[in-house]
C-alpha positions as CSV (number, residue, x, y, z in Angstrom):
1,M,0.2,22.1,-31.8
2,T,1.4,19.6,-29.0
3,D,2.8,20.8,-25.8
4,T,6.0,18.9,-24.9
5,Y,6.9,18.0,-21.3
6,E,9.5,15.8,-19.8
7,V,6.8,13.9,-17.6
8,V,3.2,13.8,-18.0
9,V,1.2,12.6,-15.1
10,V,-2.3,11.0,-15.5
11,G,-4.1,11.6,-12.0
12,G,-4.0,14.3,-9.5
13,G,-4.5,12.3,-6.5
14,A,-1.8,11.4,-3.8
15,A,0.2,9.3,-6.1
16,G,0.2,11.8,-9.1
17,L,0.8,14.9,-7.0
18,S,3.6,13.2,-5.1
19,A,5.3,12.2,-8.3
20,A,4.9,15.6,-9.8
21,L,6.3,17.3,-6.5
22,V,9.4,15.1,-6.6
23,L,10.0,16.0,-10.4
24,G,9.1,19.7,-10.2
25,R,11.6,20.0,-7.3
26,A,14.2,18.2,-9.6
27,R,13.5,21.0,-12.3
28,R,11.8,18.7,-14.6
29,S,8.8,20.0,-16.9
30,V,5.8,18.4,-15.6
31,L,2.1,18.1,-16.5
32,V,-0.5,16.8,-14.2
33,I,-3.7,15.8,-15.9
34,D,-6.3,15.7,-13.2
35,G,-10.0,14.3,-13.9
36,G,-11.1,15.4,-10.6
37,E,-12.5,11.9,-9.4
38,P,-10.6,11.0,-6.3
39,R,-11.7,7.7,-4.8
40,N,-11.8,9.1,-1.3
41,A,-14.1,12.0,-2.3
42,P,-17.1,10.7,-0.2
43,A,-14.9,10.6,3.0
44,A,-14.8,13.8,5.2
45,H,-11.5,12.7,6.8
46,M,-8.6,10.5,5.9
47,Q,-6.6,8.6,8.8
48,G,-3.4,6.8,9.3
49,Y,-1.5,9.2,7.5
50,L,1.4,10.5,9.9
51,T,1.0,14.2,10.5
52,R,-2.0,14.4,8.4
53,D,-4.5,12.1,10.4
54,G,-8.0,13.5,10.3
55,M,-7.4,16.0,7.5
56,S,-10.0,16.0,4.9
57,P,-9.1,14.5,1.4
58,A,-10.3,17.7,-0.1
59,E,-7.8,19.8,1.8
60,F,-5.0,17.4,1.3
61,L,-5.4,17.5,-2.4
62,A,-5.6,21.4,-2.2
63,V,-2.5,21.7,-0.4
64,G,-0.7,19.1,-2.8
65,R,-1.8,21.3,-5.6
66,E,-0.4,24.5,-4.1
67,E,2.9,22.7,-3.3
68,I,3.5,21.4,-7.0
69,A,2.6,24.9,-8.4
70,R,5.7,26.4,-6.4
71,Y,8.0,24.2,-8.7
72,G,6.3,25.2,-12.0
73,V,4.2,22.2,-12.3
74,E,1.3,22.6,-14.7
75,L,-2.0,21.0,-13.8
76,V,-5.0,20.8,-16.2
77,R,-8.6,19.6,-15.1
78,D,-9.3,17.2,-17.8
79,L,-9.4,13.6,-18.8
80,A,-6.7,11.7,-20.6
81,V,-8.8,9.8,-23.2
82,D,-6.1,8.3,-25.6
83,V,-2.3,7.6,-25.3
84,A,0.2,6.1,-27.9
85,R,4.0,5.4,-27.7
86,D,5.8,6.9,-30.5
87,A,8.8,5.5,-32.5
88,D,11.2,7.1,-30.0
89,G,9.6,5.5,-27.2
90,E,7.9,8.7,-25.9
91,F,4.1,9.4,-25.4
92,D,1.4,11.3,-27.2
93,V,-1.7,11.8,-24.8
94,T,-4.9,13.2,-26.0
95,L,-7.4,15.1,-23.7
96,G,-11.0,15.0,-23.4
97,G,-11.1,18.7,-24.3
98,G,-9.0,18.0,-27.7
99,R,-5.7,19.1,-26.5
100,R,-2.8,16.9,-27.3
101,V,0.5,16.8,-25.2
102,H,3.8,15.1,-25.5
103,G,5.9,13.2,-22.5
104,R,9.2,11.7,-22.7
105,R,8.0,9.6,-19.5
106,L,4.5,9.0,-18.3
107,V,3.1,8.2,-15.1
108,V,-0.2,6.5,-14.8
109,A,-2.0,7.4,-11.3
110,T,-5.7,6.9,-12.5
111,G,-6.7,5.0,-9.6
112,L,-10.0,3.2,-9.3
113,A,-13.7,3.5,-8.8
114,D,-15.7,1.7,-6.1
115,E,-19.0,0.2,-7.3
116,L,-21.4,0.0,-4.4
117,P,-23.9,-2.9,-3.6
118,A,-27.5,-2.0,-5.1
119,V,-29.0,-1.5,-1.9
120,P,-31.3,1.5,-1.3
121,G,-29.4,4.1,0.8
122,V,-26.0,2.6,0.6
123,A,-24.6,4.9,-2.0
124,E,-26.2,8.0,-0.3
125,R,-24.7,7.2,3.0
126,F,-21.1,5.9,1.8
127,G,-18.4,7.7,3.5
128,R,-20.7,8.8,6.5
129,D,-22.1,5.8,8.3
130,V,-21.9,3.4,5.4
131,L,-18.1,2.5,5.3
132,H,-15.8,0.0,4.0
133,C,-12.3,0.1,5.5
134,P,-11.9,-0.1,9.3
135,Y,-8.4,1.1,9.2
136,C,-9.8,4.2,7.7
137,H,-13.0,4.6,9.9
138,G,-12.8,2.3,12.4
139,W,-11.7,4.5,15.3
140,E,-14.1,6.9,14.8
141,V,-17.0,4.5,15.1
142,R,-15.5,2.3,17.7
143,D,-17.8,0.4,19.9
144,Q,-21.0,1.3,18.2
145,A,-23.6,-1.4,16.6
146,F,-21.8,-2.6,13.4
147,G,-23.6,-4.3,10.5
148,V,-21.6,-6.1,7.5
149,L,-23.3,-6.4,4.3
150,A,-22.1,-9.6,2.7
151,T,-22.3,-9.7,-1.3
152,T,-19.6,-12.6,-1.5
153,P,-18.3,-15.1,1.2
154,M,-15.5,-12.5,1.7
155,G,-18.0,-10.8,3.8
156,V,-17.2,-13.1,6.6
157,H,-13.5,-11.7,6.5
158,Q,-14.7,-8.1,6.7
159,A,-16.9,-9.0,9.8
160,L,-14.1,-10.7,11.7
161,M,-11.9,-7.7,10.7
162,V,-14.2,-5.0,12.0
163,S,-15.0,-7.0,15.2
164,Q,-11.5,-5.5,16.3
165,W,-13.4,-2.1,16.6
166,S,-16.8,-3.3,18.1
167,K,-17.9,-6.3,20.1
168,D,-21.5,-5.7,18.6
169,V,-21.0,-7.0,15.1
170,T,-24.0,-8.5,12.8
171,L,-23.2,-10.2,9.5
172,F,-25.9,-9.7,7.3
173,L,-25.5,-12.4,4.5
174,H,-27.6,-10.6,1.9
175,T,-26.9,-12.5,-1.4
176,V,-24.6,-15.1,0.3
177,A,-26.1,-18.4,1.0
178,E,-25.6,-20.0,4.5
179,E,-24.3,-23.1,2.8
180,E,-21.5,-21.1,1.5
181,L,-19.8,-20.5,4.7
182,T,-17.4,-23.0,5.7
183,D,-17.0,-24.7,9.2
184,D,-14.0,-22.4,9.8
185,D,-15.9,-19.5,8.9
186,L,-18.6,-20.3,11.6
187,R,-16.1,-21.1,14.1
188,R,-14.3,-17.9,13.7
189,L,-17.6,-16.0,13.6
190,A,-18.5,-17.5,16.8
191,A,-15.3,-17.0,18.4
192,A,-15.3,-13.2,17.4
193,G,-19.0,-13.1,18.7
194,V,-20.5,-12.1,15.4
195,A,-24.2,-12.7,14.9
196,V,-25.1,-14.1,11.5
197,V,-28.5,-12.9,9.8
198,P,-29.5,-14.7,6.5
199,G,-31.8,-13.0,4.1
200,E,-31.6,-10.3,1.5
201,V,-31.2,-6.6,2.8
202,A,-33.8,-4.4,1.3
203,G,-32.5,-1.0,2.6
204,L,-31.6,1.1,5.4
205,D,-33.7,2.9,7.9
206,V,-32.4,6.6,8.4
207,V,-33.6,9.0,11.3
208,E,-32.4,12.6,11.5
209,D,-29.8,12.0,8.8
210,R,-28.5,9.1,10.8
211,L,-28.5,5.2,10.2
212,T,-30.7,3.5,12.7
213,A,-31.2,0.0,11.3
214,V,-30.7,-2.5,8.6
215,R,-33.9,-3.6,6.9
216,L,-34.4,-7.1,5.4
217,A,-36.6,-8.1,2.7
218,D,-39.1,-9.8,4.9
219,G,-39.7,-6.5,6.6
220,T,-37.6,-7.2,10.0
221,A,-35.3,-4.5,11.0
222,H,-32.1,-4.8,12.9
223,E,-30.7,-1.8,14.8
224,R,-27.4,-0.8,13.5
225,S,-25.6,2.5,13.5
226,V,-22.7,1.7,11.0
227,L,-22.8,-0.7,8.1
228,F,-19.6,-2.0,6.4
229,V,-19.9,-2.9,2.6
230,A,-17.3,-4.3,0.3
231,P,-17.4,-2.2,-3.0
232,R,-16.4,-3.8,-6.1
233,P,-13.3,-2.1,-7.1
234,V,-13.2,-1.1,-10.8
235,P,-9.3,-0.3,-11.8
236,R,-9.0,2.6,-14.3
237,T,-6.6,0.7,-16.5
238,G,-7.8,2.0,-19.9
239,L,-4.6,3.8,-20.6
240,L,-2.4,1.0,-19.5
241,E,-4.3,-1.4,-21.7
242,Q,-4.0,0.9,-24.6
243,L,-0.2,0.8,-24.2
244,G,-0.1,-3.1,-23.8
245,A,1.1,-2.8,-20.4
246,D,0.9,-6.4,-18.5
247,L,-1.8,-6.6,-15.7
248,Q,-1.9,-9.0,-12.8
249,E,-5.0,-10.5,-11.6
250,T,-6.1,-10.4,-8.1
251,P,-9.1,-11.2,-6.1
252,F,-10.0,-7.4,-6.4
253,G,-9.5,-6.8,-10.0
254,S,-6.7,-6.5,-12.6
255,Y,-4.0,-3.9,-11.8
256,A,-0.7,-2.9,-13.5
257,A,2.2,-5.3,-12.9
258,V,5.2,-3.1,-11.7
259,D,8.6,-3.3,-10.6
260,P,9.4,-1.9,-7.0
261,T,10.0,1.6,-8.4
262,G,6.4,1.3,-10.2
263,L,7.8,0.6,-13.7
264,T,5.3,-1.0,-15.7
265,S,6.1,-3.7,-18.7
266,V,6.1,-0.7,-21.0
267,P,9.5,1.2,-21.1
268,G,8.9,4.8,-20.0
269,V,5.8,4.1,-18.2
270,W,5.2,4.2,-14.5
271,A,2.2,3.3,-12.4
272,A,1.2,4.3,-8.7
273,G,-1.5,4.4,-6.3
274,N,-4.6,2.3,-6.7
275,A,-3.6,1.8,-10.3
276,I,-1.3,-1.0,-8.8
277,G,-3.6,-2.4,-6.3
278,F,-6.9,-2.1,-4.3
279,G,-5.2,-1.8,-0.7
280,E,-2.9,1.4,-1.5
281,Q,-4.0,3.9,1.1
282,V,-3.3,7.6,0.9
283,V,0.0,7.1,2.4
284,N,1.1,4.2,0.2
285,A,0.0,6.1,-2.8
286,A,2.1,9.2,-1.9
287,S,5.0,6.9,-1.4
288,G,4.7,5.0,-4.6
289,G,4.4,8.3,-6.3
290,Y,7.6,9.6,-4.7
291,R,9.5,6.5,-5.7
292,A,8.3,6.6,-9.3
293,G,9.2,10.5,-9.4
294,A,12.8,10.1,-8.1
295,T,13.4,6.9,-10.5
296,I,12.1,8.7,-13.5
297,N,14.5,11.8,-12.6
298,G,17.4,9.6,-12.4
299,E,16.5,7.7,-15.6
300,L,16.1,10.7,-17.7
301,L,19.4,12.4,-16.3
302,F,21.4,9.2,-17.3
303,A,19.6,8.9,-20.8
304,D,20.7,12.5,-21.5
305,L,24.1,12.1,-20.4
306,D,24.5,8.8,-22.5
307,A,23.1,10.7,-25.3
308,A,25.5,13.5,-25.0
309,V,28.4,11.0,-24.8
310,R,27.4,9.3,-27.9
311,V,27.3,12.8,-29.8
């Protein structure tokens, strides 16, 4: 048997829960499929969300789940592994556990995964003293000794950005050759007071569960208490690709091409959160989910009214 909902939301993060909240309050039958893999799980706190600044991501999601439940929204912990659009323009979704569900409309809020540089210690300390976003964590580590691990020439940009939060910044070129830096790069780094250290990074020194230094392959160690890295974003676009949705190429991967409401190129399919871009923070994701949910409710309302008129 296939359970039918007016809207199926794939992804139980800020974007998916926000869409579900709006739709539940609009008295729509909604299913949220949550794989339980939020991008910000390693972080102890989230910042920059007005009235929620400093809240833990886990608490934020727990409160969100409680809120949607008040409006009859169903949430299932599983993965959506397959999706198909039927002859009526609606959607059949297969879950990892074998359950099949049907939705008149679909919201894809599957986000992305961060693929970290393969340097010993980086993954273990990610979200603690190995960080990637100064807007998320810069204030909390301000004025400490920063390191920036460059895996592409874009590491220069990251080093310049984090210099807003500390005047003690060292750029470790790691896998980037000195010749790859432009004259403009060098001038800006000098103006920002950023030190540049060539050579591959071999690992991190940790004492009493705190980062103390960045160690190079030649054995030299540079005292640092914070290391910024740039993970390679891996958008979770599998369902969108199955449906034939248009993707747009960016320097940070391929994401769903959407209109201002989150509507993709596939009629009836909306996308929100990191499914549409690398830089969608929690507050942006929640906003995108809200817009998608409100748009879907209106679209369903008028579709049903027009169908009634035709009868």
